[in-house]
C-alpha positions in Angstrom: 37.3 11.3 -53.1 36.1 10.5 -56.7 35.4 13.1 -59.4 33.9 12.7 -62.9 34.8 15.0 -65.8 32.0 15.8 -68.2 32.2 17.7 -71.5 30.6 18.3 -74.8 32.3 17.1 -77.9 31.4 16.8 -81.6 29.1 13.9 -80.9 27.4 15.5 -77.9 27.8 15.2 -74.1 30.1 12.7 -72.6 31.2 11.5 -69.1 34.0 9.1 -69.3 36.9 10.3 -67.2 37.0 9.6 -63.5 39.8 10.9 -61.2 40.5 10.1 -57.6 42.0 13.5 -56.6 41.1 17.1 -57.0 44.5 17.8 -58.7 44.0 15.0 -61.2 40.4 16.1 -62.0 41.5 19.7 -62.6 44.4 18.6 -64.8 42.1 16.4 -66.9 39.5 19.2 -67.3 42.1 21.7 -68.3 43.5 19.3 -70.9 40.0 18.8 -72.4 39.5 22.6 -72.6 42.9 22.9 -74.3 41.9 20.3 -76.8 38.8 22.3 -77.8 36.1 20.5 -75.9 33.3 22.7 -74.6 31.1 22.8 -71.5 33.8 21.0 -69.4 32.7 20.5 -65.8 33.9 18.5 -62.9 31.2 16.6 -61.0 31.6 15.9 -57.3 30.1 12.9 -55.7 27.4 15.1 -54.1 26.1 15.9 -57.6 27.4 19.5 -57.8 29.0 20.5 -61.1 32.0 22.9 -61.2 33.6 24.8 -64.1 37.4 24.2 -63.9 38.1 27.7 -62.6 35.4 27.4 -59.9 36.7 24.0 -59.0 40.2 25.3 -58.6 39.0 28.0 -56.2 36.8 25.6 -54.2 39.5 23.0 -53.9 42.6 25.3 -53.7 43.7 23.9 -50.3 43.8 20.4 -51.6 45.4 21.1 -55.1 49.1 21.3 -55.0 
């Protein structure tokens, strides 16, 4: 399953990171938040956007 990480940085919105697993997507999103980026969301292939905390709750059974 593929996920895209989207965020807002100093130059505006960006979508450049793609991750194959839920765990990798959450880790990347949390790192972006830790680096000061805002509006970090994880996009699922069905088009739904999740804040990292919501994503962790929704995918808790697959994140180890």
